[in-house]
N, C-alpha and C positions, 0 to 999 in steps of 0.2 A: 590631150586625152580628156581634161576636163571637161571641153566643150562636147566634143561628143557624147559624153556621159550626159551633158547637161539637156544636149538635144534628143537624147535618148528618154531621157526621164519626162522629158514634156512632151513628146511624140505618142510615147508608151503610157507608160505610167499613171501620167495624171487623168486620161483617158478612162484607163484600166479602174480606176478609182471613183472617177466620176460614176463609171456605169455600174461598179459593184456597190457601189452607193444606192443608187436608185434601183438595183435589184435586191439589197438589203431592205428597202423601204416597204418595197414591192411586198415582200415577204408577210408584212403584217395584214396584207391584204386577202391574204392567199384561201382564207376559209370565208371570205366575203365573196371572192370570185370564182370558189368552187360551188357554193349554195347557190349564185346566179345561177350557174352552168346547168347545174344539177334543177333548177326553178323552170330553166327555159324546156328543157327536155321532158319535165314532167309535166309543165303546163301545155307542151304541146299533145301531149297523151290526152290528157284532160280536155282539151280542146276539140282533138278528134273524137273522140265517145260521145263530148259534148255534141258534135254535131251528128254524130251518128243517130243520137236519141231524137235530135231536130229532124232530120231526115225520117224517123220514124214515122212522125209524125205527122210531116209533111205527106207522106203516103199513104197514112189513115184517113187525111183529108180527101187525097183523091181516089181514096179506095169507096170512100163514101158515096164521092160522087156517081163512082161507076155503079154503086149500088141503088142511087135515085133513077140512072139514067135504063138500068133493067128493069125496074119497074113500070117506068112510063112506057116502055117499049113493048109491055103485057098487056093483052088485050083487054084486061079486066081495069085497066088503068083509070077509068072515067070515075070512081067511085075513090082513088087511089090517097085522094086529102085524108078521107075517114080514118082508112084503114092502116094507113103510114104508119103509124106508131106500132101495131100488130107485127104487120109484114116484116118493118126494119129489126126490132128484134128478135125475129123468128129467121131472118134472114143471115142478120149482121150481130154477132154476138158482141162487138165493145158497144155497140149500144144501148143506153139505160133506160132511153125515152126519145121517142121520136116526135118531132113537132112539124107542122106547116103551115106560114103567116102568109099572106097579098102585103103586096109591097107598101097598100096603106096601112096596114098594123093588125089587118082582121085573122084574128088564130082559127082557123078550119082543123086542126088536129090536136089532137091533145086535149079534149075538153074538161070539165070537171068532171064528167059522170065514165070516165076512164078509169083506169087502173089507179091504185094509191098513190104508185110513184107517178103517175102522170099527173097526178091531180097537185099534188107535193110539188111539182117542177111549174106546172101553170101556178099556182100561187105565188111561188118565189120569181119567176120571171114572167108573167102575165105581162102586168104593165111596161116591162122593160119591151118585150117582144111584139106587143101592141103600139109601141109608141108614146106610151104616155106618161113615160118617165124615163129619165136617164139614169144611166149606172155610173160608177167607176169598173172599167172595165180594161184588161189587158187583148189588144188584139191584130191580128194582121188579115189583111185577105189579098186576090189577084183578081188583076180586070180579065173582060174578057178578051182571049186573044185569038187569031184565025187557027181552026180547026182544034180549039179547045185546050193548044198548047199553056200548061199552067207554070209560070215560074214559085219558085218558092221563096218563103218570107219576105215578101215584098210588103213593104209596112206606110204605102199611100194609097190614098184614098180618094177616087175621080169624084165628087157628087155631083155630076151633071144628069141629075135623077131624072126617071123616066116615069116617076110616078105621080108627077104633075103639082110636085112642091117645087116653088123656087125658092129653092135655096142656093146660097153663095157655093162654091168650090171649094172643096174642105180636102185638106191633107194632114196628117197625122201631128205635124206640128202646130195646127192651129187649135188643136185640144191643149188646155190647161193640163200639163206632165206631174204626176206627183211622185218625186225621188223618194226611195225609203231606203232605211238602211239593209245590208247583206242582214241573212241569217248567220254568216260564216266570216269568220277572220282570217283569212289566208297567213300564215306565216312570211311569206313570197307574195310580193304584188307584181303582176306584168309589168313590162319596161317599160310599154308603150305607155300605161297608165303616167308612171314615175315621170316620163318626159313630157307628157301633155298638163302634168301637176293636176290630174283629175284626182277626186276624194277617192281615197282607196277604201274605205268603206262603206260607201253606198252602190246602190243596185244599180246597172247600166238599163233594167226593164223600169219602164215609165208607166202608171196607169192612166186614162185618161176620163173626164165624166163626158159621155156621149149617149144621144138615142141609136136606136138600133139601124133605124133607116139610114141615119148617117154614117153607121159602119159599112152597111153594105154597100150604100151608092150605087155605081153600076159594075160591080165588082161581080161576078161569076161565083168565086166560092170566098170560104173564109172561116178563121178561127179565134173564137172569142173565148176568153177564160175571164172568170170574175168569183171574186170570196162572197160566200153568203155564211155567216156566223163563223167567219174562219176556216170555212171548209171550201175548197176548190171547185167548183163546176167549170169544167172544158165542154163549149160548144161548138159544133162544127155547122156550116150553110152551106148550101148547093142551091144555085140557079138555073135551071136547064133552059139548055136553048129553044127547047121546046115550047116553052110555057116562062117568059120571062117575066109573070108578075105573080111567080109564087114562086115561095123560099123554102128549102125545105131543109130541115134541121136535127141535130141529134146532140142528146147530152151522153158525151163517154161517161163508160162506168170506170171509177179511178181504180176499183181493185184491178181490173180486167187491166187497166193502162199498165199498172204497175207492175202486172206478171210479165207483159209482155215487152216492159221495157228491161227485166231484168238481162236476158241476152246480150243484151249490147255490153251490159258492163263486161260480161262472160269473155268479150273478144279482146281484153286484153292480153297484150303478146306474154309467152310464158318466162322470156328471161326478162321481164319485166317482175314477174311475180315474186322474185327472192328478196328484192329491193320496196317496193312498195306496196299498198292497197288503195284499192281504187272502192268509191262508195258512190250511188247516187243518193243525194238527199232530199228529203219531200220540202213544202215549203215551211215547214216546223223545225228544220236541219236534222230531221230524222232519218235513219239509214231504209232506202226501200232496196237496195240492193246490195253486197258487199261482195267482193274478191280479193283474198281468198275468204272463203264463209268461217265464220266464227273471230273474225277479227273487232277488236275492240278500241276504240280510241274516245278521247274527247272530240265530238264529231264539229263543233261548232271551230274547231282549230286545226284545219288540214294543212298541208304544206304548201300546195298550191287548189286553186277551184277556180271552175268555170261555172255560168250561168246558162241555162239550155236556150234562153229566151222567154218572148211573150206567149208562147204555144203554153209552158208550165212556169209561171212567174215564179223567181224566188225558189225553184228547181236548180241546185247544183249538181256538175259533176266533179268532185272532190278526190285528193288525191293526197293517202298519208305514206310517211314513212315510217317501214315495219323496225326500222333500226336509229332513230335518231342520233344517238352515240356515234354511229357508224360516218355520217358526214363528218363531223368533229377530230373522228378520227384520222381519215382519210386526208382534212385538211394538217393534219397535225404532220402526218407523213410526209404530205406532199412537200409542206412547209421544211421540214428536217431533210428532205431528200434535195429541195432544190437550194437549202443553205449549205449544205453538204458540197453541193457541188459547187455554189457560188465562189466557198474557200478553197475549193480544190481547182478549179480555174485561176484566181486569184492568186495561188501557191506554183500554178504553174507558171502564170506570166511572172511572179516573181523569181521564180527558180532559172524559168529560161532567159529572164533578164537578167538577173545576176550572171547564167552562166555566157551569155553574149558579151557582158562588160569583160567577163572576166577573161574567156576569150581573145575579145579585144586588146586587152590590156598585155595577153599573152604573144598576142600578136605581132602589137608595137614594142615589146620588150624583144621580141624576135627579130625584128625589124630592125634595132636599134645592135643587137649584138652580130647580126650578119652584116653591118656599116662596120664594126669594130673588127669581126674577123677578117674581113680583105683587108681593114689597114693594119690589121697583126699578120696577117702574112703576106702581105708585103713585104713588108718590116722583117720576117722570118726569111720572107725569100731573100730579099737584100743585102741582109746581113751575112749568111754564108757565101753567097755569089759575091761579095765585094772580096770575103776573107781570101777563097779560093779562086778569084782574079788576080788580085795583087800578090800573093804568095808564086803564083802559077806563073806571073809575069817578070818577077823575079827570080826564079830559076832559069827559065828562058832564056833572059837576058847574061845570064852568068854572072850576075850581082853578087852570088852567094858564093864565097868559096871554100869557107870553112865545113868540113863533113858535119859538125854535130848541126850546128844552125840548116844545112839541107836537109837531113834526116828529121830535124824538128818542122819544117814547114809542110814536109811532105805528111807527117802524120797530123799536121793541124789542117792540110788540104782532104784528107780521108776524113777525120771527123768531121769537116763542115759538110761534105757529099753526103756522109751517112744521114748529119742532121737533114739534111735538104732532100735527101731520100724520104726520112723517115714522116718528116714534113708533107711532102706529094703524097704517100703510101697512105696516109691518114685520111687526106681529102679525097683521095679516089675511092677507098675503102667506106668513107662514111657516105659517098654520094652513090654506092653499090648498095648499098644497106639502104640505103632510101629507096630505092628502085625496087628493093628485092632481090636483086642479083649476085648480092654473096653468095658463093657455094664456098662447102668445106667438106675437107677430105678427112675424117673420121675415122683414127685407127688407133688401136691399142699403144699406148707409148705409155716409158715410166715419167712421173710428174719430176722428179724429184732430179734426174739426169736432165729434165728439158731445162727447169732454172737454174740450176748449174750452170750449164752452157750459154745461157744467156748472159747471164751476169758475167761470167768472165770474158764474156766475147763485150761487152760492157763497161767491164773493171777497166781498161787500160784510159780511155775516156775520163772515166771519174777520176782514177786517181790524177791523170795529167792535171785535172782542175782542183788537187787538191782534197779531194774526197776520201774518206775511210770507211771502209766497206766490210762490215762483218755478216757472216753468212752460218748459216747451222744447218746441216743436213742431215736428213733422217737413216740408221743405219740400212735399213731394207727401202727398195724400192716402192713407191705407189703406184700403183697402176690406172690411169685413167683410159676412156675415151677421147681424143682430142686430135684435132689439126694441130700441127706442131706449129706451123709457121704463124698461124693469127693465136694463138696461144702464148708463143714466144711476144709477139707483137703487143701481147698484153703485159709481160710482163717488162718489156722495154717503155710501154708508156707510162707503166707506174713508177719505174728508175728516172725517166725521162720527168717528173713530176715531182719524185723529190729532188731532183737537181734543180730545178729550178724553182723550187719552193724552200730553198734550203735555210734560206736567210743568215747568212754566213755559218751556221752551224754543220759543216761539211759531213756529218756521220749517216751513214745508209746500214741499217739494219736487215737481211733478209732471213724470213724463217720457214719452215714447211712442217705442219703436225698432221697427223692421222689422228681423225677423230669418229666418236661413235655413236652420239649420241644428236638429234632424233636418230638420224641414218647414215649409215656410213659415208665420210666426203674427206674430201682432202683442204686443205685451208693453208694456201701460200700469205704471207704477211709482210710487207715494204714498210718500214719505220722510217721516218727523219725529222729532224729536232729542228723544224722550220717554227712559222708563226701558228700552224694548224690554220684549220677551215672557221671560218667567223659563225658565233652561235648563229641558227638558224636558216644556215645554205647548208646543213650535210645532205640535204636531197639536191639541190638546185645545181651543186659541183657537176652531177653527171646529166645533167641537162646538155642541150648541144649550144653550143658557142658561149656557152655560161664561163664566166672566169670570176674567183671570187674577190682576187685582185684584180680588177680589171683596170689596165689605163696602162697606155703607151708609155708614159711617164717614169710607172712605178719602174723600169728595166727589166722587167719579168716576159720573158718569151712564153712565148706559146699561141694555139687557135682556138681551145678552147673545147677541142674535139677528142683529146686524149681519153679522157676520163669516161666519157659517152659511149665511144667505142670501146673500151675495155668491158664497160658494163656489156652493150651489145653482145660482143663476142662471147661471153663468160656466159651470158643468159641461151646464147646460143645452144652451146653446151651443157645446159643442165645446170648449171649454178648460177652465181651472182660476184660483183664485187659490191664490197661496203665500206662504210667508213666508219672510225671511231677515232675520238681524240686520246693522244697519248697523257700519262700523268706527269707532270714536268714539262708540258708541251711540245707542241710535235703533232706530229700524223702519223695514222696506222689506217693502210689500204689493203682491204684482204681477199682475196680471191678464194671462193670457195665451189669445190669441182667434186660432183658425185664419184665415188669409188667403183671400177668396173667389178660386175657381180661375179659372184664367186663360178657360178654355171657356165661363164663365159669366159673364164679362165682357161 
């Protein structure tokens, strides 16, 4: 048993406790895990909206190219370089200023005698567009491809110029990038940034010092952003296959661009609007568009944020929690739930393990009791059979001549045969009950008469063994519903038990009493003056094969089934068999049976 219990502990409890310890340790990280899960979800939202904004700008870039092609296809295209600014602002509202330059840097449109806005533009950008100075810019461009198909957001430039300049091929990595701090500090950083140890508060968008011709190269369109007096200027340019010497460009109206980008934020899914707010922030970390409307927060500290890219440098798509405390509350709830689940699982494992060990112990005890039962039954069968055989052989051989001895031997044979029958009947009845095949024939009968008849039948045997029986019968009959044979077997089993455990005090008392509380019932008491039942065994004596004085060497006969059968039969009658110790020593076994209801009499 100890080896089995030790194996069970090592095989089940130790791994379970180890897993529980790991689970408890993980509870401390539940808020971090939940925040990481939320950040991944909301980072995906920010990335998706940022891509929509970037796609919108790319579409604006393509639309500008289509506007230029439409103007070039007009029959009045011969004076387009001079009238381009007016015609572009008339036909395409996002444009604030239009300009045309040659590959060599000659400015053909947007000259100083144009509109005030054009003059200001020329003052700010004339040297840059004329390739007379380099500027700090953010840019992307796309190469000429078949059928004018333009891939998005290509950041490499091939500078095999067609303008006669003998320049080495350039890529974006050629320019000395200047990394700047982000205007916002997200509470949650992208997982990828943490994995590659990327600086968490630096922008991924870098500026470059370059001349305009270096940015154009042999690409057919592109986008350039530069800051003048901390104000963003977004320039689009396009080179048509009709005339590759001319570069058409436009400065986008920032006010119009902000209005155009507001619908992008409005695409936030309704299901998410209960938990988060989304804001499009400009390069000063001020909101351009917010969903839901009226939401206010510390704009520089969103939950997560994504940069839009080179087209709008340092603009961010930021996500804010509407109820920051909700995340901590959810983490506490999850932690409590998981902790409770772990505790319940540990309790279930512990209780299950205890039940398994207890059942194993019970089965081992039962197996040992069955072994003792076989030994006891063998002894029980052998003793009466030996007596019956010995006395029957004496009588059969005519060795007993005295009539008194002959009569005594016949009584012994009869008593041993009855004892043998009771033992066999107990075993057979127990087997039937175990299989659920025991049948009872209930009928109304007098309990006092049944007990008196059973006692008087068993009295000669007891008195022959020196027992003194005291019986007290009620004046009126007590009616119960019972199987007479089964109930008589209960009384015989209790009398036999009193006989076996008399311990030399050969005194048995039988009493019958009718009681009314809590319900009307009859009680039959069988008392003896034996050693009684050891403390703690008051209920175990009713278990199958259990014997309180279990030893073949004790001289006490029995199989350990008598009290088990007595209780099972009594309970089948709606009653019970119980035990209590007598004052002054001895045992008292009580058969309690419900009375017949008055309406059934």
